C-alpha positions as CSV (number, residue, x, y, z in Angstrom):
1,M,124.8,111.5,103.9
2,T,122.2,113.9,105.4
3,I,118.6,113.3,104.3
4,K,116.6,116.4,104.0
5,V,112.9,116.2,104.9
6,L,110.4,119.0,104.8
7,A,107.3,118.6,106.9
8,I,104.3,120.4,105.5
9,V,101.3,121.3,107.6
10,V,98.3,123.1,106.1
11,T,96.3,124.9,108.8
12,Y,92.9,126.4,109.0
13,N,91.4,127.6,112.3
14,G,93.5,125.0,113.9
15,K,95.0,126.9,116.8
16,D,94.0,124.3,119.4
17,W,95.8,121.6,117.4
18,I,99.1,123.3,116.8
19,D,100.9,121.9,119.9
20,Y,99.6,118.4,119.1
21,C,100.7,118.5,115.5
22,V,103.8,120.8,115.3
23,G,104.9,119.9,118.8
24,S,105.2,116.2,117.7
25,L,107.3,117.2,114.6
26,L,109.7,119.1,116.8
27,A,110.0,116.0,119.0
28,S,111.0,113.9,116.0
29,K,114.5,112.5,115.8
30,P,116.0,114.0,113.7
31,V,113.8,117.1,113.6
32,P,112.7,117.8,110.0
33,D,112.4,121.3,108.6
34,I,108.8,122.5,109.0
35,I,106.6,124.8,106.9
36,C,103.0,125.7,107.9
37,I,100.7,127.1,105.2
38,D,97.8,128.9,106.9
39,N,94.6,129.2,104.9
40,N,93.6,132.6,106.2
41,S,92.6,131.4,109.7
42,T,90.4,133.7,111.8
43,D,91.1,132.0,115.2
44,G,94.6,133.3,115.9
45,T,96.4,130.4,114.4
46,Q,99.0,132.5,112.6
47,Q,99.8,134.6,115.6
48,Y,100.1,131.5,117.8
49,L,102.5,129.9,115.4
50,M,104.7,133.0,115.2
51,E,104.8,133.5,119.0
52,R,105.1,129.9,120.1
53,Y,107.1,128.5,117.2
54,P,109.2,131.3,115.7
55,D,111.6,128.9,114.0
56,V,108.8,127.1,112.1
57,G,108.3,128.5,108.6
58,L,104.9,130.1,107.9
59,I,103.2,131.0,104.7
60,K,100.2,133.3,105.2
61,S,97.6,132.8,102.5
62,T,95.1,135.6,102.0
63,E,92.5,133.0,101.0
64,N,91.4,129.5,101.9
65,L,93.3,127.5,99.3
66,G,92.0,124.2,100.5
67,F,94.1,121.1,101.2
68,G,95.7,120.4,97.8
69,K,96.6,123.9,96.7
70,G,97.8,124.7,100.2
71,N,100.1,121.7,100.3
72,N,101.3,122.6,96.8
73,L,103.1,125.6,98.2
74,G,105.1,123.4,100.5
75,L,105.7,120.7,97.8
76,Q,107.0,123.3,95.4
77,K,109.4,124.6,98.1
78,C,110.5,121.0,98.6
79,L,111.4,120.8,94.9
80,D,113.0,124.2,94.7
81,E,115.2,123.8,97.7
82,G,116.4,120.3,97.0
83,Y,114.7,118.3,99.8
84,D,114.8,114.5,99.5
85,Y,111.3,114.0,101.0
86,A,108.2,115.9,101.7
87,F,106.2,114.7,104.8
88,L,102.5,115.8,104.7
89,L,100.8,116.0,108.1
90,N,97.2,117.1,108.8
91,Q,96.8,119.8,111.5
92,D,94.9,117.2,113.6
93,A,97.5,114.5,113.3
94,R,100.7,113.8,115.2
95,V,103.8,111.6,114.8
96,E,105.9,109.5,117.2
97,P,109.6,110.6,117.5
98,D,110.7,107.8,115.2
99,T,107.8,107.8,112.7
100,I,109.4,109.9,109.9
101,Q,112.8,108.2,110.3
102,K,111.2,104.7,110.0
103,L,109.4,105.8,106.8
104,V,112.6,107.2,105.4
105,V,114.6,104.0,106.2
106,A,111.8,101.9,104.6
107,H,112.0,104.0,101.4
108,R,115.8,104.0,101.2
109,Q,115.5,100.2,101.0
110,N,112.5,100.2,98.7
111,T,112.9,103.1,96.3
112,E,110.2,101.8,94.0
113,Y,107.6,103.4,96.3
114,G,106.5,107.0,95.7
115,V,104.3,107.4,98.8
116,L,104.6,105.7,102.2
117,S,102.3,106.0,105.1
118,P,102.5,105.0,108.8
119,I,99.7,103.2,110.6
120,H,97.0,105.7,111.5
121,R,95.8,105.4,115.1
122,A,93.0,107.4,116.4
123,Y,93.4,110.1,119.2
124,D,93.5,107.1,121.5
125,N,96.6,105.0,120.9
126,N,94.7,101.8,121.5
127,I,92.4,101.9,118.5
128,L,92.9,102.6,114.8
129,D,91.5,105.6,112.9
130,G,88.1,104.6,111.7
131,N,88.8,105.3,108.0
132,F,92.2,103.7,108.2
133,T,90.7,100.3,109.1
134,I,88.9,100.5,105.7
135,Y,92.1,101.1,103.9
136,L,93.6,98.0,105.5
137,G,90.9,95.8,103.9
138,S,91.9,92.9,101.6
139,S,90.6,94.7,98.5
140,N,92.8,97.7,99.2
141,T,95.8,96.4,101.1
142,P,96.1,92.6,100.4
143,K,97.5,90.3,103.1
144,Y,98.0,92.8,105.9
145,V,95.0,91.8,108.0
146,S,95.6,88.1,107.4
147,D,99.3,88.5,108.5
148,V,98.2,90.3,111.7
149,I,95.4,87.9,112.7
150,L,97.4,84.7,111.8
151,G,100.5,85.9,113.5
152,N,102.6,85.9,110.4
153,K,105.8,87.9,110.2
154,L,104.8,91.4,109.0
155,K,106.4,92.7,105.8
156,D,108.4,95.9,105.9
157,I,105.9,97.5,103.5
158,Y,102.4,96.5,102.3
159,D,101.2,97.7,98.9
160,T,98.0,99.6,99.0
161,S,95.8,101.2,96.4
162,F,94.8,104.1,98.7
163,V,95.6,105.7,102.0
164,N,94.6,109.3,102.7
165,A,97.1,112.1,102.7
166,A,96.9,112.9,106.5
167,L,100.4,111.4,106.9
168,W,102.4,110.9,103.7
169,L,106.1,110.6,103.1
170,V,106.6,111.6,99.4
171,S,109.9,111.1,97.7
172,K,111.6,113.7,95.6
173,Q,111.6,111.3,92.6
174,C,107.8,110.9,93.0
175,L,107.3,114.6,92.9
176,L,109.6,115.0,89.9
177,T,107.7,112.1,88.1
178,V,104.1,112.8,89.1
179,G,104.1,116.5,89.9
180,I,102.1,118.1,92.8
181,F,98.3,118.0,93.6
182,D,96.0,118.8,90.7
183,P,94.6,122.3,91.7
184,V,91.3,121.5,90.0
185,F,90.3,119.6,93.1
186,T,89.0,122.1,95.6
187,H,88.7,119.8,98.6
188,Y,88.6,116.0,98.8
189,C,89.7,113.5,96.1
190,E,93.0,115.4,95.5
191,D,94.9,112.6,97.3
192,Q,93.1,109.8,95.4
193,D,93.9,111.6,92.1
194,F,97.5,112.0,93.2
195,L,97.8,108.3,94.0
196,D,96.2,107.4,90.7
197,R,99.0,109.3,89.0
198,V,101.6,107.7,91.2
199,R,100.6,104.2,90.3
200,G,100.1,105.2,86.7
201,S,103.7,106.3,86.6
202,G,104.9,102.8,87.7
203,L,105.7,103.8,91.3
204,K,104.0,102.1,94.3
205,V,102.1,103.2,97.3
206,G,102.7,101.5,100.6
207,I,102.0,101.3,104.3
208,V,104.8,100.7,106.8
209,P,103.5,98.8,109.8
210,V,106.4,99.6,112.2
211,A,105.7,103.3,111.8
212,L,103.0,104.7,114.0
213,A,101.1,108.0,114.1
214,N,97.8,109.5,115.2
215,H,94.9,111.1,113.2
216,A,92.5,112.6,115.7
217,R,89.7,113.6,113.5
218,N,86.1,113.3,114.6
219,Q,85.3,109.7,115.2
220,V,83.9,107.3,117.8
221,G,86.4,107.4,120.7
222,G,88.5,109.8,118.6
223,G,89.2,112.5,121.0
224,P,88.4,116.2,120.8
225,A,88.4,116.7,117.0
226,E,85.9,119.3,115.7
227,V,82.5,117.9,114.7
228,K,82.0,118.7,111.0
229,T,78.5,119.5,109.8
230,K,77.4,118.9,106.2
231,N,75.7,121.8,104.5
232,L,74.4,121.9,100.9
233,S,77.6,123.6,99.6
234,S,79.9,120.9,101.1
235,V,77.6,118.1,99.8
236,I,77.7,119.7,96.3
237,N,81.5,120.0,96.5
238,R,82.0,116.4,97.6
239,D,79.7,115.0,94.8
240,Y,81.4,117.3,92.3
241,V,85.0,116.1,93.1
242,D,83.8,112.5,93.1
243,L,82.4,113.1,89.6
244,L,85.6,114.9,88.6
245,L,87.8,112.0,89.7
246,R,85.7,109.5,87.7
247,F,85.9,111.9,84.7
248,K,89.7,112.1,84.9
249,R,89.9,108.3,85.2
250,C,88.3,108.0,81.7
251,R,90.7,107.1,78.9
252,D,92.3,110.2,77.4
253,K,90.3,110.1,74.2
254,K,88.1,113.2,74.1
255,T,85.1,111.3,72.7
256,T,85.2,108.9,75.6
257,K,85.1,111.7,78.1
258,I,82.3,113.5,76.3
259,L,80.2,110.3,76.3
260,F,80.9,109.8,80.0
261,F,79.8,113.3,80.7
262,L,76.6,113.0,78.7
263,R,75.7,109.5,80.1
264,E,76.2,110.6,83.7
265,M,74.2,113.8,83.3
266,L,71.3,112.3,81.4
267,F,71.0,109.4,83.8
268,T,71.1,111.6,86.8
269,I,68.5,114.1,85.5
270,F,66.2,111.3,84.4
271,Y,66.4,109.5,87.7
272,N,65.9,112.6,89.8
273,T,62.9,113.6,87.7
274,L,61.4,110.1,87.9
275,M,61.8,110.2,91.7
276,F,60.4,113.8,91.9
277,D,63.5,114.9,93.8
278,G,63.8,118.5,92.9
279,Q,66.5,119.3,95.4
280,K,68.8,116.6,94.2
281,L,68.0,117.5,90.6
282,K,69.1,121.1,91.3
283,K,72.2,119.9,93.1
284,N,73.2,117.7,90.2
285,I,72.6,120.4,87.6
286,I,75.0,122.7,89.6
287,I,77.6,119.8,89.7
288,Y,77.4,119.1,85.9
289,F,77.6,122.8,85.1
290,R,80.8,123.1,87.2
291,L,82.3,120.1,85.4
292,F,81.3,121.5,82.0
293,K,83.0,124.9,82.8
294,A,86.2,123.0,84.0
295,V,86.3,121.1,80.7
296,R,85.7,124.2,78.6
297,K,88.7,125.8,80.4
298,N,90.8,122.7,79.8
299,D,91.4,122.3,83.5
300,V,90.7,118.6,83.2
């Protein structure tokens, strides 16, 4: 029986990373089908993909859809065309030739999992990705660190409450049960919200220790990933999606969500006023106004 896997890569001004990312997918055994969704890059990413990788699918967005909505185009293709799995890969990440196959084998033997992730190394194979070390902590991924340090036999899969979507194998059953990313999340937290829904559906999220990959984002010793600067707009967005995620986690009763909104807003305004922090007060008023509009539109 042939297992159909669709690898999905969302790109944005990532020309310098294409060989690192797409090249690793093409070196996989077996090679998955690949679709790149480009978020209106201005650095020649689209042209480079078409010229160097003509057999790789490419969707050219006329706007920057962000991570979640960009991946949704690929996830919908996965559902429409009968793929067994979607494999999400960041543009600054790469896989080993056997990474995807090991994840698929692990899932075929443990179908109660909706999302599986490999171990995330940094650009340097000898160290772990900085954020991934946090995900392996006992509060998030029980027993993994203990088993490694004490020399215990490693399990095939370790349950985890969160691992970011830089390298995800998502089963067809998971997509049919949970759906795709919630488009209300513009950037950040879309993966956390998705995993909330996965676990809420009764499916599990796991890390497969024998499957290895790299995520070369900006980090100490992490290679040539682009340094990201924080401006006011990005800070507002991150705080907004954090608030939005907590809002969605409220019980479904409308009165509970209204009380949450009012409590958070009034406390923040009172605290910022008390601390004479006008900039934070302005930022938080913008955030709560955005959430109010989303609620009025029934987006959340």
